[in-house]
Backbone as JSON, one array per atom type, in Angstrom:
{
  "sequence": "MKPIVLAGLLAACVLPTAAAAQPVALGLTRLQLEDADLVDAKGREIGEVERVLVDAKGAVTGLIVEIDRPDPTPDHIARIPLTSLAAIPDPDEPGDFDIQTQLTIDDLLALPATSVR",
  "N": [[-38.69, -6.93, -85.4], [-37.02, -5.15, -84.69], [-38.46, -3.78, -82.66], [-38.81, -5.6, -80.5], [-36.23, -5.93, -79.48], [-35.9, -3.39, -79.01], [-37.15, -3.43, -77.03], [-36.53, -5.11, -75.35], [-33.76, -4.21, -74.13], [-35.47, -2.19, -73.09], [-36.28, -3.27, -70.53], [-34.46, -4.04, -69.95], [-32.67, -2.23, -68.83], [-34.93, -1.29, -67.19], [-35.23, -2.57, -65.36], [-33.42, -3.49, -63.15], [-34.08, -0.74, -61.52], [-36.64, -0.45, -60.88], [-36.73, -2.82, -59.12], [-34.99, -1.99, -56.97], [-36.36, -0.33, -56.12], [-38.31, -1.35, -54.43], [-39.84, -2.68, -51.91], [-37.58, -3.75, -49.64], [-37.09, -4.71, -46.5], [-39.44, -3.85, -43.59], [-40.8, -2.1, -44.36], [-39.08, -0.09, -46.36], [-37.21, 0.34, -49.01], [-34.03, -1.03, -49.95], [-32.69, 0.72, -50.53], [-33.23, 3.34, -49.32], [-33.42, 1.98, -45.96], [-30.44, 2.14, -46.12], [-29.81, 4.64, -46.07], [-30.49, 6.1, -43.72], [-30.69, 6.55, -40.24], [-29.7, 6.17, -36.78], [-32.3, 5.83, -34.47], [-33.01, 6.3, -30.71], [-35.0, 5.07, -28.37], [-36.44, 7.26, -27.68], [-36.0, 8.88, -30.36], [-33.37, 10.02, -30.37], [-30.88, 10.71, -32.7], [-28.32, 8.7, -32.34], [-27.0, 6.91, -33.86], [-26.24, 4.98, -37.01], [-27.24, 3.34, -40.44], [-24.56, 1.13, -42.1], [-25.17, -0.96, -43.63], [-27.5, -4.23, -45.16], [-28.15, -6.75, -43.83], [-28.52, -9.57, -45.58], [-30.44, -13.16, -46.2], [-29.63, -15.84, -47.85], [-31.67, -16.58, -49.23], [-32.06, -14.0, -50.12], [-33.59, -12.36, -48.33], [-34.39, -10.13, -45.75], [-31.95, -9.81, -43.03], [-31.0, -8.51, -40.91], [-29.34, -5.26, -39.73], [-26.08, -3.88, -40.32], [-25.0, -1.49, -37.9], [-23.7, 1.97, -37.27], [-22.91, 2.68, -34.27], [-22.5, 6.0, -32.33], [-20.24, 7.73, -30.69], [-18.27, 9.33, -28.42], [-15.44, 11.06, -29.29], [-12.26, 10.38, -28.13], [-12.87, 7.89, -28.2], [-13.5, 5.23, -30.42], [-16.09, 4.54, -32.63], [-18.25, 2.35, -32.23], [-19.07, -0.79, -34.34], [-22.06, -2.67, -35.32], [-24.11, -5.63, -35.09], [-27.52, -5.78, -36.09], [-30.6, -7.94, -34.97], [-33.44, -7.76, -37.09], [-35.7, -7.67, -35.45], [-36.05, -6.33, -33.44], [-36.4, -3.46, -34.27], [-37.93, -0.56, -36.23], [-39.13, 1.24, -38.81], [-39.24, 4.64, -38.23], [-40.75, 7.77, -39.57], [-38.04, 10.06, -40.21], [-38.32, 13.15, -38.82], [-36.78, 15.81, -39.16], [-36.02, 15.02, -42.36], [-38.47, 15.82, -44.15], [-39.62, 12.72, -46.02], [-38.08, 11.24, -45.75], [-36.69, 8.68, -43.46], [-36.03, 6.8, -40.97], [-34.13, 4.78, -38.57], [-35.4, 3.39, -35.83], [-34.81, 1.94, -32.74], [-35.15, 0.06, -29.19], [-33.13, -0.65, -28.2], [-30.87, -0.09, -25.24], [-28.44, 2.8, -25.25], [-26.51, 0.95, -23.9], [-27.35, -1.51, -23.93], [-27.04, -1.98, -27.05], [-24.02, -1.11, -27.39], [-23.07, -3.09, -26.14], [-23.29, -5.69, -27.45], [-21.81, -7.97, -29.92], [-18.59, -6.72, -31.4], [-18.29, -5.55, -34.98], [-17.92, -6.0, -38.02], [-18.18, -3.61, -41.3], [-17.94, -4.9, -43.46]],
  "CA": [[-37.0, -7.01, -84.6], [-36.62, -4.15, -83.88], [-39.43, -3.84, -81.47], [-38.33, -6.61, -79.86], [-35.0, -5.58, -79.42], [-35.87, -2.23, -77.49], [-38.2, -3.64, -75.71], [-35.48, -5.98, -73.92], [-33.08, -2.76, -73.42], [-35.47, -1.02, -72.08], [-36.82, -3.97, -69.58], [-32.46, -4.27, -68.85], [-32.61, -0.45, -68.14], [-35.85, -0.07, -66.03], [-35.9, -3.42, -64.12], [-33.08, -3.21, -61.35], [-34.38, 0.21, -60.53], [-37.4, -1.4, -59.94], [-36.38, -4.25, -58.07], [-34.4, -1.08, -56.15], [-37.61, 0.66, -55.3], [-39.48, -2.99, -53.55], [-39.83, -2.95, -49.92], [-36.94, -5.46, -48.93], [-37.64, -5.16, -44.77], [-39.44, -2.73, -42.48], [-41.3, -1.38, -45.26], [-38.46, 0.68, -46.88], [-36.41, 0.01, -49.54], [-32.42, -1.54, -49.73], [-31.36, 2.59, -50.25], [-33.9, 3.66, -48.34], [-32.82, 1.56, -45.31], [-28.87, 1.91, -45.93], [-29.7, 6.0, -45.93], [-30.96, 5.74, -42.32], [-29.8, 7.39, -39.32], [-30.27, 4.85, -36.32], [-32.57, 6.21, -32.98], [-33.13, 5.37, -29.47], [-36.49, 4.71, -28.52], [-36.89, 8.99, -27.45], [-35.56, 9.54, -31.16], [-32.74, 10.69, -30.36], [-29.92, 10.13, -33.41], [-27.3, 7.13, -32.25], [-26.05, 6.38, -34.96], [-26.22, 5.35, -38.74], [-27.35, 2.17, -41.03], [-24.17, 0.89, -42.8], [-25.13, -2.33, -44.34], [-28.05, -4.26, -45.07], [-27.5, -7.91, -44.21], [-29.34, -10.79, -46.05], [-29.95, -14.72, -45.8], [-29.02, -16.95, -49.11], [-32.83, -16.66, -50.3], [-32.49, -12.49, -50.0], [-34.24, -11.8, -46.97], [-33.21, -9.51, -44.98], [-32.17, -10.96, -41.79], [-31.28, -7.93, -39.65], [-28.64, -4.46, -40.27], [-25.13, -3.43, -39.86], [-25.14, -0.24, -37.9], [-22.27, 2.17, -36.52], [-22.92, 3.1, -32.82], [-21.51, 6.88, -32.35], [-19.35, 7.01, -28.91], [-17.74, 10.76, -28.24], [-14.39, 11.35, -29.56], [-11.3, 9.68, -28.99], [-13.24, 6.57, -28.46], [-13.72, 4.6, -31.92], [-17.66, 4.22, -33.13], [-18.88, 0.82, -32.69], [-20.29, -1.71, -35.69], [-22.47, -4.14, -34.69], [-25.16, -6.88, -35.98], [-28.95, -5.51, -35.15], [-31.26, -8.17, -35.96], [-34.98, -6.66, -37.36], [-36.82, -7.7, -34.43], [-35.62, -4.95, -32.32], [-36.21, -2.38, -35.24], [-38.85, -0.01, -36.49], [-39.19, 2.94, -39.36], [-40.13, 5.5, -38.4], [-40.4, 9.15, -40.61], [-37.48, 12.24, -40.2], [-39.01, 14.63, -38.15], [-36.13, 16.94, -40.04], [-35.92, 15.2, -42.72], [-39.11, 15.2, -44.79], [-39.98, 11.66, -46.91], [-36.74, 9.75, -45.38], [-36.65, 7.7, -42.52], [-34.86, 6.97, -39.59], [-34.97, 3.15, -37.59], [-35.79, 2.92, -34.26], [-34.93, 0.45, -31.84], [-35.74, 0.06, -28.41], [-32.01, -0.55, -27.28], [-30.77, 1.23, -25.0], [-26.87, 2.37, -25.77], [-25.7, 0.38, -23.13], [-27.59, -2.47, -24.94], [-25.75, -1.84, -28.03], [-22.48, -1.64, -26.65], [-22.87, -4.61, -25.72], [-23.58, -6.31, -28.82], [-20.65, -7.77, -30.15], [-18.66, -5.45, -32.48], [-17.97, -6.6, -36.07], [-16.77, -4.91, -39.42], [-18.82, -3.43, -42.63], [-18.06, -5.74, -44.76]],
  "C": [[-36.88, -5.98, -83.82], [-37.23, -4.01, -82.47], [-39.31, -4.24, -80.03], [-37.31, -6.24, -79.24], [-34.61, -4.56, -78.39], [-36.54, -2.61, -76.62], [-37.27, -4.59, -75.0], [-34.12, -4.68, -73.6], [-33.91, -2.07, -72.96], [-36.38, -1.64, -70.74], [-35.6, -3.88, -69.19], [-32.37, -3.13, -67.92], [-33.8, -0.27, -66.74], [-35.78, -1.42, -64.98], [-35.07, -3.33, -62.52], [-33.77, -1.66, -60.34], [-35.52, -0.1, -60.24], [-37.54, -2.25, -59.02], [-35.65, -3.14, -56.97], [-35.22, -0.35, -55.31], [-38.63, -0.35, -55.16], [-39.03, -2.44, -52.05], [-39.09, -3.81, -49.81], [-37.21, -5.84, -47.27], [-38.25, -3.66, -43.88], [-40.69, -1.42, -43.17], [-40.51, -0.03, -46.21], [-37.56, -0.22, -48.15], [-34.37, -0.2, -49.64], [-31.88, 0.04, -49.38], [-31.64, 3.26, -49.29], [-32.86, 3.46, -46.69], [-31.26, 1.92, -44.73], [-28.27, 3.71, -45.54], [-29.9, 6.22, -44.32], [-30.21, 5.96, -41.2], [-30.37, 6.18, -37.98], [-30.77, 5.44, -34.68], [-32.52, 5.7, -32.14], [-34.64, 6.14, -29.91], [-37.34, 6.54, -27.91], [-37.17, 9.42, -29.01], [-34.86, 10.57, -31.91], [-31.32, 9.7, -31.71], [-28.71, 9.43, -32.29], [-26.76, 6.75, -32.99], [-26.77, 5.95, -36.38], [-26.11, 4.06, -39.0], [-25.96, 2.25, -41.87], [-24.53, -0.08, -43.8], [-26.38, -3.34, -44.08], [-27.69, -6.2, -45.23], [-28.97, -8.47, -45.48], [-28.83, -12.14, -45.69], [-29.98, -15.08, -47.72], [-30.24, -16.88, -49.88], [-33.08, -15.27, -50.73], [-32.7, -11.71, -49.5], [-33.92, -11.55, -46.52], [-33.76, -9.67, -43.22], [-31.18, -9.78, -39.91], [-29.58, -6.84, -39.93], [-26.81, -4.16, -39.44], [-24.94, -2.22, -39.42], [-23.66, 0.24, -37.32], [-23.24, 3.27, -35.34], [-22.21, 4.64, -32.75], [-21.26, 6.7, -30.6], [-18.6, 8.43, -29.16], [-16.38, 10.27, -28.43], [-13.24, 11.02, -28.35], [-11.37, 7.76, -29.16], [-13.62, 6.55, -29.68], [-14.97, 4.51, -31.74], [-17.34, 2.11, -33.08], [-19.41, 0.15, -33.59], [-20.5, -2.73, -34.4], [-23.78, -4.74, -35.04], [-26.31, -6.42, -34.91], [-30.04, -6.49, -35.74], [-33.05, -7.31, -36.46], [-36.11, -7.08, -36.44], [-36.49, -6.64, -33.77], [-35.67, -3.64, -33.05], [-37.26, -1.49, -35.63], [-38.57, 1.25, -37.29], [-39.82, 3.45, -39.15], [-39.71, 7.42, -39.38], [-39.58, 9.99, -39.81], [-38.05, 12.94, -39.84], [-37.65, 16.05, -39.42], [-35.89, 16.57, -41.58], [-37.39, 14.63, -43.96], [-39.26, 13.65, -45.93], [-38.79, 10.49, -46.69], [-36.97, 9.24, -44.05], [-35.91, 6.76, -41.71], [-35.31, 5.2, -38.92], [-34.76, 3.54, -36.53], [-35.45, 1.99, -33.57], [-34.84, 1.05, -30.61], [-34.5, -0.39, -27.22], [-31.68, 0.46, -26.82], [-29.16, 1.28, -25.9], [-26.71, 1.54, -25.03], [-25.77, -0.96, -23.67], [-26.44, -2.44, -25.83], [-24.31, -1.55, -28.22], [-21.9, -2.7, -26.34], [-23.05, -5.92, -27.17], [-22.38, -6.51, -28.88], [-20.17, -6.69, -31.68], [-17.96, -6.87, -33.87], [-18.13, -5.6, -36.99], [-18.41, -4.63, -40.38], [-19.56, -4.61, -43.34], [-18.56, -6.89, -45.02]]
}
């Protein structure tokens, strides 16, 4: 009986970690996505990912991103669909990834503002 209980406890501890390590979109895990910088087509940092959006089935549908703007203008927070994004290696941090968009800054700033929630 003790081995079964211990196996159950071990599975409960390991499974959430294993699930978090599974790619969810663009070949990246949720943690990698939420840690990523947003870069333009030339690889210049223009913002960062704030949140991963999922549908009722748990499939990733897009990202909430914060677009950097010069002070004193507040940053612009918008939703970007996955179709306009790609994961690329971060040249400054080996092992990390950036999210690249083909949209211009003007395109991104024209997207409706949203909240991070």
